N, C-alpha and C positions, 0 to 999 in steps of 0.2 A: 652527311643529314640533323637538323635539330638531333641534344644530347639528351638526355631521358629525364624527369623530374624526379626530386627524392625522394623519398617514403615520408610518410605522416600518415599523421588520426586525420579522419574524416572531416570534411570542412558540412559543419550545418547548411540545409537547403537553402535555409534562410539569410544567413552567413553570418548569424551573429556572433561577437565575438564577449569570451569571458569577460566576466566586469572587471577585475583586476586589469586588463588591459586598458580601460578608459580611465583610470585611475590615475590625474594627475594630467591629464591630458591641454590639458590650457594651457600649463608651462614649457610644451614640448613644442616647437614650430613642425605644420602638416604640410606635404608637397603629397603631389599627385607623380607617377608615370603613367603615359597615356604610351603603349607598344600597337603599333602597327604593324603587321608582320610579311607585309608584299616586299618582293624585290621584283626590278625587269631580268633580273639574271641573277645567279648564283654563285658570287667570288669563288675563290678553289678554297680558299682558306679558311671559310668563316662555318660554322657551328652553333652561328647563333638558331630563334625560332623562326624562322621566315621561310617564304613559301613564294616558288613563282606560279605565272599561272600555268604553267606546263601540269605541276607538281599538285598543282588544287584541280586539274579538271578528273571531274566522275570523281570527286571524295568527296566533295562538300554539298554541292547542288548552287543555289540561288544562295544558299545561310553563307557561304563563305567566300561571297563575291565583295573585291572592295566598290561595288560602288555605293553599298549598303552600308559597309562596312563601318560609319561614325555613328547611325541611329545606334546599331548595335552597341558600339563605345560607351553611349548618353546613356544606354538604360541600365549600364556596370554603375556609371557616376550617379546615378540617381539608388540603383542597388546601397552604393554606399552614403549616400545620405541617409538613408535609413539604418543602415548596421551603426553608425556613427551616433544616432539620433541628435539630441540637441548641444552634441559638444559644439561649443561656440568658437570654432579656430576658424579662423578664413584662411583661407589656403596663401604659400609663401612663397610653396615654388612650381610650377608647372615647365614637366620636358619629354617631348613626345619622339620615341626614339624607335629602333626597326631595325631591319628590315628598311627602307624607304619612305616616311613619314611624306616625301614630297611627291611622293605617286598616288594620295588623294588631292581632288579638289582643293584650291586652298580654303576656299569659302567649304572644306567639309571639318580642315582644322582649325577652322576660326569657329565653325561650331560645336566640336569637340572643346575650347576654350569655354564657352558661352558657356555650354552646359554646366562644369564649373563654377565659374561665374555666379550663375545664378542658384546652384544649390548651397553654394558655401561661402561666396565673395571670395573677390581676392586681397590682400593685403595693398595697401596704397604702392609699396614700393616692392609687389609680386618680380620673380624674374620666371621670365616664359618661352623657355626656351625649345627651339626646334633643331632633329638632326638632318640634314638635305645632302643630297647627291646632287658635286656639281652639273651636271647634265640633266638635273630633275624641275631646274627654279629658270625662271627670268626677268626681267624686271617687273614685272606684270606681277607675276607670282610674290614678290617679295614684296610690292603693296601692300596687294591686298590681307598678308601678315603683317605685316607691321601698321596698318590702319587696325585690322582686329586683334589685335594687342599681344600681338608677341614682341618684344627683345631684346633676346639673343638669339644669331643661330651656327650651328657648329658643322661645316662643310667636312668633307671627306676625300681630303687631298690623299693620304698615302705621303705618293713620291712625287717629286718632280719628273720622272725621268720614265719613257716608255716604257723601257723595258723592262724595268718595277712594274710599273702598271699593268704591263701583259703577265708577269710571274703570278699577280696578287690575280686574273681574271678582271681588274678597272676598267669601267669602261669606255673614262672622261679622258680628253685631250689633258694633255700636260698644256698650263697658264687657264685653262678654263677655270678651275680654285678661286687664281689669285684674281681672275675678273669678276666671281662670284663674288669677290670678297668686295669690294670697287662698288655690284650692283646695291650689296647689302648696305654697307654705307648709306649710299643714295636714296638707298628706300625708307634711311632714318633709325635702324641696326642700331641700337646702343653699344651691342658685346655683340663679338663676333669671334669664334673659334676658330683653326684648322684641324685636324686630325691628320697625323705622321704616323707611319710603321717604319721602327729598322728592324733592319738583320734579314731582309728577305734575302732568299737565295738567287746569287750573282749581284747582289747588293755591292757597289763597293764602299771607300771611306770618302770618296769624293762626290758618290750618287748620292749620298745620305746629305752631305757636307751642301749640295746644291740645291735639297730638298728645304732643310732648314734655311738657307739663304731666300728662295722664292716664297719659301713664306713669312720669312721675317718681312722680308719686301711688298707684299701685297697688304700687310696696315692689321693682321688683326692684335686684339690685346689679348691674345690666351691662345694657346701653341698645347696640346697634346701629342704625347709621343709614348708610343708602345711599341713594347721588342711582341716582333710577329711570333706567337704560340702555333705551333702547330697540331692543330687537333685531331687525333682516330677518326674513324671518319671520312675527313675532309677529301677532295679532288688532290687539294696538294700533299697532301700527307698519304694518300698514293700512288703520284710523280716521284716523293722522292723515295719512299720502297723501293719504285722501280727504277731505280737511280736515271730516273729524267732529269732532274735539277737537286742541286747538293744541297745537304743541311746546314745551318749557319749552329756553328757551337756559344758556348754562353761567353768566353772569352769576346768573340767578336760583338754581341750584343754590349757588355762590359765598354768595349771601348766606342763601340755609336754613344752609349748613355753620355759616356766622358765629354765626347765631342756635343751631344746635344748641351749640355748643362754648358759649355763653356759659349757658346756658340749662342745661344739664348740668353745666358747672364748678357755676355757680352752687348748685345742689342737690348738689353734695358730690364728683360723678363725675369722674375724669379719666383724658384720654385713652390709649391705651398705642398703638393702632393706629390708623391715619388714619379708619375709620369704627369705631373701637370706643372705649367708655368703661367703668370699670368703679371698685368704691365704696371698692376694697381690689385690691392684690397678689396676695390670693385667688379674689377672684370675678372676675380674667381669665380667659376663655378657656383654659386649656390645649391644647385639643389643635388652635386653630386657629395659637399659638404653636409645636408642632413647624411645620407647614407654611411658618410666615414665617421659620423660624431652618434649613430646609434638612433637617430632621430623619427619618428612617423612618417611613411610613406605609402599611400593605395597606388598599385599596380593595375591600373584594367589593358587589359586583352587576354589574346591567349598566350598564356605562358607566364603571365607578367608574373610579378614578386610584388607582395604588403607585406609593412612591418607597421604592425601597430600596439605600444608597452609592453612588448615583452612578449608577443604573437604575432608573429611567420606564417605568412602561406602561400600561395603557388597556384597559379590558376590553368585550368585544364589547356595543352599547348595547340589544338589543332585551331585553326579558323572557325571551320563546322559544327564542334563540337563545343567549343566555345560560344556561337553566334544562336543554337538550340537551347543551349541552357537556357541563357535569357530568354529569349521569345517563351520557354516555359517556367519564368519564373522563378527561377532556383539559380541560386550562384553556380557559377563560373568553376567557383572552388575546385581543386582536382585534391589538395591535401593542406596540412597546415601543422605546425610544431607551438608550443608552450616551453620558454627557455626560462630553462631553471637559473637562479643568480648563477652558478659559477658557469653555463656557459656565457651567459650576456658580460660579464670581466673577460673570458678568455677573448672574445667579439669587438670589445672596446680595445684592450691589449695588441688584436689583429688590421686592427680598423688603424685603430690615431698614431698609432707607432708611425704610420706612413705619412702621418700631416706632418709640415714644418712647428708644431704649435707641440706635436711631440705624445707622450703618454705620462701619466700622473706616476711615480715611483710606487705612490702607498697603493699602487691595484696590485704589484706583483707582491707574488707571493714570494718565500724562503729561498728558495731554490733560484725562483727569477732574477731577485734581488742578487744572490750570489751570479748568476749568469749577467747581470748590468753588468756588475764591477768587473767583470772579464773583458764584456765588451768595450767600455770603458776605456779599459789601461789596452787595447787591442786599437785606438784607438775610431773605433765604430757609434760610436756616442760622445754630444757634445758636452764636453767639461765644463763649460758655466753653465747649463741649461742643468745639469747631471747636479751640480750642488743647487739649484734652486728646487732642486725635487722633481726636475722632470727628465725620462729619456727621450733624448733628440737624437735622430738619425741624424752623422755627417757623411760627407759624399758617400765617401769608402764606404759608408751604413746604408747609404740608399742601394748603390751596387750589391747587397750582399739581405738584402733585404729580410729576407722572407727564411733567410738561415737565425737572423737578428730574435724575430718575432719566435721562432721556433723552439729556442730558447728560454724567452722570457716568460711564456707562458707557461712554464714547468711551476 
């Protein structure tokens, strides 16, 4: 089941932000994340805030129904307009995630995007993405999305091997994600991503290479590759605990990452974030870059997180509670925190070090600078970038990114 929300101070009923959050807003890009919390089935490794029909039955009534979900989410977009007041910014990126957004009718996704366009306006070159499961779309669905303003799509491929998909409880068949890329291109999508997962119990190096080769052969311009994280409370965690499937160790994850880097680079993809590769600057996911660069985004939907000007808040998790709050004219926010300057400094290091451009050495304190010099001598940071005043991870540094970050934030 979904993980718990963090603690925080209460969100005002009207969602109002402190004046400090909007200071200088015109100089920061603004994005929207729209969370669709529905899935046809629950994957064994997933602890996202998602719900199947069975899990919702009797817990939210009509308010939790996906049939009227678009209208409910549009209510939050209108709330965002009130909270941000006369903020003049057009929206630079929109990302619809989940869950499985494409369980909603394509017209519902288009209406949700239309509400953002009506309330805020979209930048002329706005990036508009939706996630999709391969089995939940067809050419007509994709054509409706493209005609409605979506220009980027991300398919959950995970693996090209049936036995790996089975361990992950994925329901699509091998080959379907590759066909989806062709259908998306035919519909006119400018940018297409495939998500892959490595380190699944029972996956071999050859399985992983086959998945990479299949993904590349499909013709996307972006590939995301994530190490499988076994979260407590998931079905996969229970299976591992019972000894039904083996746990993958960190050395295997490292080997798989090196294979991904070699294969993807050889095919013309360049890394720009530890887990993401793109064929060009234009093919990068601009929305995720907003997150990594600490810009502003409004997260609409159950359990969605937002950040505006150093204020971070999160919504109630259950779709029924979310809809009930909006129906009564209240913000669905469950809690928030106002980040102190030191918190924002630490977060910049945590996030920006994962990027190809790295983090300015000027953000580091004395102990962090000493740690950066040790990381440099250990081959974890790029010498040329360091000499120019930035900490940038080498390939070996990417394998140890979490440890490097822990040292640099001191």
